[in-house]
C-alpha angles and dihedrals in degrees: 000000000000115000116248096197117133117268130203118268116277092227092054119130088220091055090050090049090054091050091048090051092048091050092051091051092047092052096043103037108012133255094290090067093058101101128148092251095049093044091051091046093051090048092047092240138119116274091235089067091066091066093040087066099030124034092207138007087252088063090052091052090047089054089051090051092051095045091046091050092051091049091049092053091048093051091048091051091051090049091054091053093053124101089246106038096168091056091043093049091049090050091053092048094050097045104130095214093052093049093046090050092052093044094051091047091050089051090049091047090061087070103032117061096194092051091045092057094046094045092048092051094050093043092051092050092048092048093052091049090047090051092052091046094052092047090052094048094046091047090053087056090046092241113169109220092194111192094347109118111227090234089065094060099077091042090056093046093047094046096049094044095047092049091052096047097041094045092046088056089054093049092250112136108153109136094004097109090049092049093049090048090050092051092044091051092051093047091046089064089071108020132041118248119256137177091250132011106251113230101184140111117276128192095224114096119239091237091069092060115115134184119264116255112272094020 
């Protein structure tokens, strides 16, 4: 029977501090290190407070999934509003912290049914939105996808970016420079090169975007 005891408020600064601490531990040491004692210690709080805000550690992980999903959608929206959305989307996809976060949660989900279902639902929603976003951007550049089904686009982006990030972490880099050069060359057909992909809000509407001459 589910407990009906009172929990701390979801908008509490203390709750946010516990989630921040859990995220840091997950990124630095892996999901197995995310225990109530370690989370409290990293946040500089008493261990009892973890279970004041989360009945179980599964609830804490679920909160991380939901917060991570919301952040991912926000970053994708900002990328789409930049002057160079393809570069910005690629920067988001190849962010090491984001990939590590997802990888650790997928590993955890193999052992926790509730987390697996939640993570799959959020990932599926994000992938569909990413598909629609990529189709919109590519259409604005008049890119002909040919026989490539739109649903394949986010799978390709996710697969390539995760391989790069995960293998980089292992010290494996064979073929990475060539792959990055290939992606850069393709993006450069439609967007100018820059030192860093801007992920910021721009006043110009996406509908005004046109393909570069010669693209």
